[in-house]
LUMSEMI-541704 format. One line per field, with one value per residue (C-alpha): y, x, z; residue in three letters. Coordinates in pm, whole numbers, plus 50000, padded with zeros to 5 digits. Each point is the difference from the previous one (the first is absolute). Example, Ala and Ser with C-alpha at 12.3 -4.5 7.8 and 13.67 -1.06 7.14 Angstrom:
c2 49550	50344
c1 51230	50137
c3 50780	49934
aa ALA	SER
END
This chain:
c2 34458	49918	49723	49820	50001	49625	49930	50147	49754	50074	49748	50099	49831	49849	50257	50309	49803	49921	50365	50109	49743	50167	50342	49864	49874	50344	50180	49766	50108	49636	50004	49716	49651	49920	49691	49771	50165	49960	49632	49949	50194	49878	49672	50076	49807	49991	50292	50019	50321	50124	49963	50034	50379	50041	49754	50186	50324	49838	49911	49633	49922	50125	50058	50365	49991	49856	50248	50297	49891	50259	50268	49851	50105	50356	50022	49870	50220	50323	49996	49858	50286	50262	49860	49997	50357	50127	49818	50155	50344	49961	49943	50326	49904	49973	50261	49763	49746	50274	50102	49641	49948	50317	49890	49655	50147	50257	49743	49738	50245	50208	49780	49628	49945	50183	49808	49664	50071	50143	49741	49684	50059	49827	49707	49961	50022	49736	49774	50039	49919	49690	49897	50042	49789	49668	50047	49687	49915	49650	50062	50258	50182	50007	50161	50264	50068	50032	50230	50223	49999	50125	50256	50162	50160	50187	50121	50096	50208	50160	50091	50231	50162	50060	50150	50224	50119	50076	50185	50207	50071	50112	50158	50354	49892	49824
c1 30451	50021	50250	49740	49736	50030	49885	49659	49729	50037	50094	50328	50207	50332	50225	49867	50016	50368	50069	49833	50215	50311	49866	49939	50358	50127	49763	50085	50365	50082	50360	50131	49851	49955	49779	50304	50128	49663	49991	50348	49922	49649	49816	49672	49704	49900	49780	49827	49897	49646	49925	50154	49966	50202	50260	50033	50072	50276	49804	50086	49931	49788	50310	50038	50381	50032	49754	50173	50340	50273	49741	49989	50360	49926	49707	50216	50294	49800	49963	50352	50153	49791	50107	50365	49972	49848	50264	50277	49839	50019	50375	50137	50367	50056	49866	50035	49768	49745	50016	49969	49704	49833	50049	49854	49699	49938	50034	49778	49738	49945	50106	50038	49712	49756	50118	49980	49647	49884	50149	49942	49680	49765	50233	50045	49627	49926	50273	49847	49650	50130	50185	49683	49803	50132	50235	50183	50145	50145	50376	50240	50019	49621	49977	50261	49826	49657	50132	50163	49672	49811	50264	50052	49652	50068	50329	49833	49746	50243	50274	49789	49843	50343	50126	49691	50048	50368	49913	49737	50236	50281	49787	50124	50366	49950
c3 40443	49633	50071	50214	49724	49924	50357	49925	49907	49628	49734	49841	49732	50105	49830	50188	50325	49935	49915	50325	50180	49859	50106	50350	50025	49903	50239	50289	50022	50061	49886	50216	49991	50370	49987	49998	50317	50171	49905	50149	50318	50081	50001	49822	49873	49635	49895	49667	49822	50044	49628	49653	49990	50319	49874	49669	50188	50205	50314	49974	50365	50289	50214	50088	50021	49648	49853	50163	49872	50037	50084	50347	50056	49890	50239	50285	49901	50040	50381	50038	49801	50181	50337	49890	49875	50324	50207	49791	50037	50377	49983	50144	50004	49628	49761	49703	50168	50053	49633	49877	50235	49871	49640	50071	50178	49726	49723	50163	50129	49695	49716	50052	50242	49777	49696	50178	50118	49669	49768	50199	50190	49756	49957	50377	50071	49737	50144	50346	49869	49824	50316	50207	49752	50135	50296	50109	50339	49936	49990	50143	49666	49978	50344	49912	49668	50165	50273	49739	49809	50307	50106	49659	49972	50323	49854	49672	50192	50246	49748	49777	50307	50154	49674	49976	50359	49935	49680	50178	50291	49772	49725	50059	49983	49666
aa UNK	UNK	UNK	UNK	UNK	UNK	UNK	UNK	UNK	UNK	UNK	UNK	UNK	UNK	UNK	UNK	UNK	UNK	UNK	UNK	UNK	UNK	UNK	UNK	UNK	UNK	UNK	UNK	UNK	UNK	UNK	UNK	UNK	UNK	UNK	UNK	UNK	UNK	UNK	UNK	UNK	UNK	UNK	UNK	UNK	UNK	UNK	UNK	UNK	UNK	UNK	UNK	UNK	UNK	UNK	UNK	UNK	UNK	UNK	UNK	UNK	UNK	UNK	UNK	UNK	UNK	UNK	UNK	UNK	UNK	UNK	UNK	UNK	UNK	UNK	UNK	UNK	UNK	UNK	UNK	UNK	UNK	UNK	UNK	UNK	UNK	UNK	UNK	UNK	UNK	UNK	UNK	UNK	UNK	UNK	UNK	UNK	UNK	UNK	UNK	UNK	UNK	UNK	UNK	UNK	UNK	UNK	UNK	UNK	UNK	UNK	UNK	UNK	UNK	UNK	UNK	UNK	UNK	UNK	UNK	UNK	UNK	UNK	UNK	UNK	UNK	UNK	UNK	UNK	UNK	UNK	UNK	UNK	UNK	UNK	UNK	UNK	UNK	UNK	UNK	UNK	UNK	UNK	UNK	UNK	UNK	UNK	UNK	UNK	UNK	UNK	UNK	UNK	UNK	UNK	UNK	UNK	UNK	UNK	UNK	UNK	UNK	UNK	UNK	UNK	UNK	UNK	UNK	UNK	UNK	UNK	UNK	UNK	UNK
END
């Protein structure tokens, strides 16, 4: 929460705002610059930042996909890896497939999923709120961006609940 402090309605000098911007980049786990790929893949309209404070923290646009950056791929990768793990666990012919499936499921259930939710939740919620601020429906990319903006809150609500249910169900085995 400290990284979002410049977004509060408090006057701050430029240097602390820049430092908080650096902290936000570190906390966002945004290791891969994906905005160029989105620009190549989608036709989008021009979107300005909400204000200077948002721009200083790296939210340079109101587009959800840009603000999520590489976090979007981690959020999508979680259900894909869990599905792959469960499919491999069902493979009765090959014992090695079963073991790999079990390892994937264990790693993504009890380690990676919890880390993804814990570390990126605030960032993802803020990106959704910014995306909902001024949704656009003009171009194909705008429609895809707006749909992702409306679908992600459901995912952000369901994922922690599913993890909590799984933890409660398997509490005695942990």
